[in-house]
PDB file as gemmi writes it, atoms N, CA and C in Angstrom:
CRYST1    1.000    1.000    1.000  90.00  90.00  90.00 P 1                      
ATOM      1  N   MET A   1       0.851  -1.175   0.000  1.00  0.00           N  
ATOM      2  CA  MET A   1       0.000   0.000   0.000  1.00  0.00           C  
ATOM      3  C   MET A   1       0.901   1.243   0.000  1.00  0.00           C  
ATOM      4  N   ALA A   2       0.620   2.177  -0.896  1.00  0.00           N  
ATOM      5  CA  ALA A   2       1.405   3.395  -1.011  1.00  0.00           C  
ATOM      6  C   ALA A   2       1.094   4.337   0.148  1.00  0.00           C  
ATOM      7  N   LYS A   3       2.104   5.079   0.551  1.00  0.00           N  
ATOM      8  CA  LYS A   3       1.954   6.073   1.609  1.00  0.00           C  
ATOM      9  C   LYS A   3       1.908   7.465   0.989  1.00  0.00           C  
ATOM     10  N   LEU A   4       1.108   8.321   1.568  1.00  0.00           N  
ATOM     11  CA  LEU A   4       1.021   9.716   1.149  1.00  0.00           C  
ATOM     12  C   LEU A   4       1.443  10.605   2.311  1.00  0.00           C  
ATOM     13  N   ARG A   5       2.243  11.607   2.012  1.00  0.00           N  
ATOM     14  CA  ARG A   5       2.628  12.604   3.013  1.00  0.00           C  
ATOM     15  C   ARG A   5       1.849  13.876   2.702  1.00  0.00           C  
ATOM     16  N   VAL A   6       1.019  14.303   3.657  1.00  0.00           N  
ATOM     17  CA  VAL A   6       0.135  15.457   3.468  1.00  0.00           C  
ATOM     18  C   VAL A   6       0.606  16.572   4.391  1.00  0.00           C  
ATOM     19  N   THR A   7       0.844  17.745   3.822  1.00  0.00           N  
ATOM     20  CA  THR A   7       1.304  18.906   4.588  1.00  0.00           C  
ATOM     21  C   THR A   7       0.339  20.058   4.380  1.00  0.00           C  
ATOM     22  N   GLN A   8      -0.084  20.680   5.472  1.00  0.00           N  
ATOM     23  CA  GLN A   8      -0.959  21.849   5.361  1.00  0.00           C  
ATOM     24  C   GLN A   8      -0.120  23.055   4.994  1.00  0.00           C  
ATOM     25  N   VAL A   9      -0.509  23.772   3.940  1.00  0.00           N  
ATOM     26  CA  VAL A   9       0.263  24.917   3.458  1.00  0.00           C  
ATOM     27  C   VAL A   9      -0.514  26.227   3.522  1.00  0.00           C  
ATOM     28  N   ARG A  10      -1.829  26.169   3.753  1.00  0.00           N  
ATOM     29  CA  ARG A  10      -2.630  27.387   3.877  1.00  0.00           C  
ATOM     30  C   ARG A  10      -3.480  27.301   5.126  1.00  0.00           C  
ATOM     31  N   SER A  11      -3.875  28.451   5.635  1.00  0.00           N  
ATOM     32  CA  SER A  11      -4.649  28.532   6.857  1.00  0.00           C  
ATOM     33  C   SER A  11      -6.077  28.040   6.667  1.00  0.00           C  
ATOM     34  N   GLN A  12      -6.630  27.505   7.746  1.00  0.00           N  
ATOM     35  CA  GLN A  12      -8.028  27.073   7.711  1.00  0.00           C  
ATOM     36  C   GLN A  12      -8.973  28.205   8.100  1.00  0.00           C  
ATOM     37  N   ILE A  13      -8.439  29.343   8.494  1.00  0.00           N  
ATOM     38  CA  ILE A  13      -9.275  30.490   8.838  1.00  0.00           C  
ATOM     39  C   ILE A  13     -10.016  30.947   7.586  1.00  0.00           C  
ATOM     40  N   GLY A  14     -11.307  31.141   7.710  1.00  0.00           N  
ATOM     41  CA  GLY A  14     -12.126  31.588   6.589  1.00  0.00           C  
ATOM     42  C   GLY A  14     -12.670  30.460   5.747  1.00  0.00           C  
ATOM     43  N   GLN A  15     -12.296  29.228   6.062  1.00  0.00           N  
ATOM     44  CA  GLN A  15     -12.799  28.070   5.320  1.00  0.00           C  
ATOM     45  C   GLN A  15     -14.093  27.582   5.964  1.00  0.00           C  
ATOM     46  N   SER A  16     -14.818  26.750   5.241  1.00  0.00           N  
ATOM     47  CA  SER A  16     -16.076  26.238   5.767  1.00  0.00           C  
ATOM     48  C   SER A  16     -15.811  25.229   6.890  1.00  0.00           C  
ATOM     49  N   GLU A  17     -16.833  24.971   7.675  1.00  0.00           N  
ATOM     50  CA  GLU A  17     -16.717  24.006   8.772  1.00  0.00           C  
ATOM     51  C   GLU A  17     -16.378  22.615   8.237  1.00  0.00           C  
ATOM     52  N   ARG A  18     -16.894  22.270   7.077  1.00  0.00           N  
ATOM     53  CA  ARG A  18     -16.588  20.963   6.467  1.00  0.00           C  
ATOM     54  C   ARG A  18     -15.109  20.846   6.143  1.00  0.00           C  
ATOM     55  N   HIS A  19     -14.519  21.912   5.618  1.00  0.00           N  
ATOM     56  CA  HIS A  19     -13.097  21.877   5.289  1.00  0.00           C  
ATOM     57  C   HIS A  19     -12.256  21.791   6.557  1.00  0.00           C  
ATOM     58  N   ARG A  20     -12.635  22.534   7.588  1.00  0.00           N  
ATOM     59  CA  ARG A  20     -11.889  22.467   8.852  1.00  0.00           C  
ATOM     60  C   ARG A  20     -11.988  21.072   9.462  1.00  0.00           C  
ATOM     61  N   GLY A  21     -13.166  20.458   9.374  1.00  0.00           N  
ATOM     62  CA  GLY A  21     -13.341  19.103   9.889  1.00  0.00           C  
ATOM     63  C   GLY A  21     -12.522  18.091   9.118  1.00  0.00           C  
ATOM     64  N   THR A  22     -12.434  18.280   7.810  1.00  0.00           N  
ATOM     65  CA  THR A  22     -11.633  17.371   6.987  1.00  0.00           C  
ATOM     66  C   THR A  22     -10.154  17.489   7.349  1.00  0.00           C  
ATOM     67  N   LEU A  23      -9.677  18.695   7.573  1.00  0.00           N  
ATOM     68  CA  LEU A  23      -8.279  18.873   7.989  1.00  0.00           C  
ATOM     69  C   LEU A  23      -8.027  18.177   9.326  1.00  0.00           C  
ATOM     70  N   ARG A  24      -8.957  18.309  10.262  1.00  0.00           N  
ATOM     71  CA  ARG A  24      -8.805  17.638  11.563  1.00  0.00           C  
ATOM     72  C   ARG A  24      -8.763  16.130  11.387  1.00  0.00           C  
ATOM     73  N   ALA A  25      -9.625  15.605  10.527  1.00  0.00           N  
ATOM     74  CA  ALA A  25      -9.677  14.161  10.292  1.00  0.00           C  
ATOM     75  C   ALA A  25      -8.385  13.656   9.643  1.00  0.00           C  
ATOM     76  N   LEU A  26      -7.722  14.516   8.879  1.00  0.00           N  
ATOM     77  CA  LEU A  26      -6.448  14.142   8.269  1.00  0.00           C  
ATOM     78  C   LEU A  26      -5.288  14.283   9.246  1.00  0.00           C  
ATOM     79  N   GLY A  27      -5.548  14.805  10.438  1.00  0.00           N  
ATOM     80  CA  GLY A  27      -4.487  14.966  11.429  1.00  0.00           C  
ATOM     81  C   GLY A  27      -3.724  16.267  11.279  1.00  0.00           C  
ATOM     82  N   LEU A  28      -4.335  17.236  10.616  1.00  0.00           N  
ATOM     83  CA  LEU A  28      -3.697  18.535  10.409  1.00  0.00           C  
ATOM     84  C   LEU A  28      -4.424  19.573  11.251  1.00  0.00           C  
ATOM     85  N   GLY A  29      -3.982  20.817  11.197  1.00  0.00           N  
ATOM     86  CA  GLY A  29      -4.662  21.842  11.961  1.00  0.00           C  
ATOM     87  C   GLY A  29      -3.905  23.145  11.975  1.00  0.00           C  
ATOM     88  N   ARG A  30      -2.630  23.104  11.618  1.00  0.00           N  
ATOM     89  CA  ARG A  30      -1.883  24.352  11.536  1.00  0.00           C  
ATOM     90  C   ARG A  30      -0.917  24.257  10.352  1.00  0.00           C  
ATOM     91  N   ILE A  31      -0.530  25.396   9.852  1.00  0.00           N  
ATOM     92  CA  ILE A  31       0.345  25.463   8.685  1.00  0.00           C  
ATOM     93  C   ILE A  31       1.677  24.799   9.018  1.00  0.00           C  
ATOM     94  N   GLY A  32       2.136  23.962   8.103  1.00  0.00           N  
ATOM     95  CA  GLY A  32       3.414  23.281   8.275  1.00  0.00           C  
ATOM     96  C   GLY A  32       3.308  21.908   8.905  1.00  0.00           C  
ATOM     97  N   LYS A  33       2.158  21.554   9.446  1.00  0.00           N  
ATOM     98  CA  LYS A  33       2.001  20.237  10.065  1.00  0.00           C  
ATOM     99  C   LYS A  33       1.874  19.178   8.974  1.00  0.00           C  
ATOM    100  N   THR A  34       2.503  18.019   9.194  1.00  0.00           N  
ATOM    101  CA  THR A  34       2.530  16.943   8.205  1.00  0.00           C  
ATOM    102  C   THR A  34       1.976  15.676   8.819  1.00  0.00           C  
ATOM    103  N   ALA A  35       1.238  14.911   8.006  1.00  0.00           N  
ATOM    104  CA  ALA A  35       0.709  13.617   8.440  1.00  0.00           C  
ATOM    105  C   ALA A  35       0.904  12.622   7.304  1.00  0.00           C  
ATOM    106  N   GLU A  36       1.096  11.341   7.659  1.00  0.00           N  
ATOM    107  CA  GLU A  36       1.224  10.283   6.666  1.00  0.00           C  
ATOM    108  C   GLU A  36       0.011   9.382   6.723  1.00  0.00           C  
ATOM    109  N   HIS A  37      -0.496   9.013   5.542  1.00  0.00           N  
ATOM    110  CA  HIS A  37      -1.664   8.148   5.445  1.00  0.00           C  
ATOM    111  C   HIS A  37      -1.432   7.115   4.360  1.00  0.00           C  
ATOM    112  N   ASP A  38      -2.058   5.942   4.518  1.00  0.00           N  
ATOM    113  CA  ASP A  38      -2.089   4.964   3.441  1.00  0.00           C  
ATOM    114  C   ASP A  38      -3.030   5.469   2.364  1.00  0.00           C  
ATOM    115  N   GLU A  39      -2.666   5.209   1.123  1.00  0.00           N  
ATOM    116  CA  GLU A  39      -3.513   5.640   0.012  1.00  0.00           C  
ATOM    117  C   GLU A  39      -4.776   4.787  -0.025  1.00  0.00           C  
ATOM    118  N   SER A  40      -5.934   5.447  -0.049  1.00  0.00           N  
ATOM    119  CA  SER A  40      -7.222   4.749  -0.104  1.00  0.00           C  
ATOM    120  C   SER A  40      -8.245   5.677  -0.758  1.00  0.00           C  
ATOM    121  N   PRO A  41      -9.359   5.120  -1.207  1.00  0.00           N  
ATOM    122  CA  PRO A  41     -10.390   5.982  -1.808  1.00  0.00           C  
ATOM    123  C   PRO A  41     -10.937   7.026  -0.836  1.00  0.00           C  
ATOM    124  N   ALA A  42     -11.048   6.681   0.442  1.00  0.00           N  
ATOM    125  CA  ALA A  42     -11.564   7.632   1.432  1.00  0.00           C  
ATOM    126  C   ALA A  42     -10.601   8.805   1.601  1.00  0.00           C  
ATOM    127  N   ILE A  43      -9.326   8.515   1.720  1.00  0.00           N  
ATOM    128  CA  ILE A  43      -8.317   9.570   1.862  1.00  0.00           C  
ATOM    129  C   ILE A  43      -8.271  10.421   0.598  1.00  0.00           C  
ATOM    130  N   ALA A  44      -8.376   9.791  -0.566  1.00  0.00           N  
ATOM    131  CA  ALA A  44      -8.361  10.537  -1.831  1.00  0.00           C  
ATOM    132  C   ALA A  44      -9.513  11.528  -1.890  1.00  0.00           C  
ATOM    133  N   GLY A  45     -10.690  11.128  -1.430  1.00  0.00           N  
ATOM    134  CA  GLY A  45     -11.830  12.025  -1.411  1.00  0.00           C  
ATOM    135  C   GLY A  45     -11.642  13.186  -0.460  1.00  0.00           C  
ATOM    136  N   MET A  46     -11.049  12.907   0.708  1.00  0.00           N  
ATOM    137  CA  MET A  46     -10.784  13.975   1.673  1.00  0.00           C  
ATOM    138  C   MET A  46      -9.783  14.971   1.103  1.00  0.00           C  
ATOM    139  N   LEU A  47      -8.752  14.466   0.437  1.00  0.00           N  
ATOM    140  CA  LEU A  47      -7.741  15.350  -0.133  1.00  0.00           C  
ATOM    141  C   LEU A  47      -8.310  16.194  -1.269  1.00  0.00           C  
ATOM    142  N   ARG A  48      -9.254  15.640  -2.020  1.00  0.00           N  
ATOM    143  CA  ARG A  48      -9.896  16.415  -3.080  1.00  0.00           C  
ATOM    144  C   ARG A  48     -10.665  17.595  -2.503  1.00  0.00           C  
ATOM    145  N   LYS A  49     -11.275  17.418  -1.328  1.00  0.00           N  
ATOM    146  CA  LYS A  49     -12.050  18.496  -0.703  1.00  0.00           C  
ATOM    147  C   LYS A  49     -11.170  19.663  -0.253  1.00  0.00           C  
ATOM    148  N   VAL A  50      -9.949  19.360   0.172  1.00  0.00           N  
ATOM    149  CA  VAL A  50      -9.091  20.412   0.736  1.00  0.00           C  
ATOM    150  C   VAL A  50      -7.804  20.591  -0.072  1.00  0.00           C  
ATOM    151  N   ARG A  51      -7.851  20.275  -1.363  1.00  0.00           N  
ATOM    152  CA  ARG A  51      -6.633  20.319  -2.182  1.00  0.00           C  
ATOM    153  C   ARG A  51      -6.032  21.720  -2.274  1.00  0.00           C  
ATOM    154  N   HIS A  52      -6.833  22.763  -2.020  1.00  0.00           N  
ATOM    155  CA  HIS A  52      -6.332  24.131  -2.051  1.00  0.00           C  
ATOM    156  C   HIS A  52      -5.618  24.516  -0.759  1.00  0.00           C  
ATOM    157  N   LEU A  53      -5.666  23.655   0.265  1.00  0.00           N  
ATOM    158  CA  LEU A  53      -5.051  23.955   1.560  1.00  0.00           C  
ATOM    159  C   LEU A  53      -3.849  23.076   1.865  1.00  0.00           C  
ATOM    160  N   VAL A  54      -3.644  22.015   1.101  1.00  0.00           N  
ATOM    161  CA  VAL A  54      -2.602  21.039   1.430  1.00  0.00           C  
ATOM    162  C   VAL A  54      -1.698  20.763   0.237  1.00  0.00           C  
ATOM    163  N   LYS A  55      -0.526  20.188   0.552  1.00  0.00           N  
ATOM    164  CA  LYS A  55       0.405  19.705  -0.467  1.00  0.00           C  
ATOM    165  C   LYS A  55       0.548  18.205  -0.224  1.00  0.00           C  
ATOM    166  N   VAL A  56       0.455  17.395  -1.277  1.00  0.00           N  
ATOM    167  CA  VAL A  56       0.494  15.937  -1.164  1.00  0.00           C  
ATOM    168  C   VAL A  56       1.717  15.416  -1.896  1.00  0.00           C  
ATOM    169  N   GLU A  57       2.482  14.530  -1.223  1.00  0.00           N  
ATOM    170  CA  GLU A  57       3.654  13.903  -1.822  1.00  0.00           C  
ATOM    171  C   GLU A  57       3.589  12.407  -1.586  1.00  0.00           C  
ATOM    172  N   ASN A  58       4.147  11.639  -2.507  1.00  0.00           N  
ATOM    173  CA  ASN A  58       4.310  10.206  -2.273  1.00  0.00           C  
ATOM    174  C   ASN A  58       5.521  10.007  -1.382  1.00  0.00           C  
ATOM    175  N   SER A  59       5.432   9.028  -0.481  1.00  0.00           N  
ATOM    176  CA  SER A  59       6.583   8.775   0.389  1.00  0.00           C  
ATOM    177  C   SER A  59       6.908   7.299   0.429  1.00  0.00           C  
TER     178      SER A  59                                                      
END                                                                             
């Protein structure tokens, strides 16, 4: 299973409650914080919702 490294690069201030909740579910919450996740359809959907706030890399 491939691993994804997700880093928050923009602030969640001014975003909708759904976007803030998605960031929390991904283990993020402040700029510069990084989390690793296994690649899955659920994670892919979450990343699509907040793609303007995060940077995604393969690891």
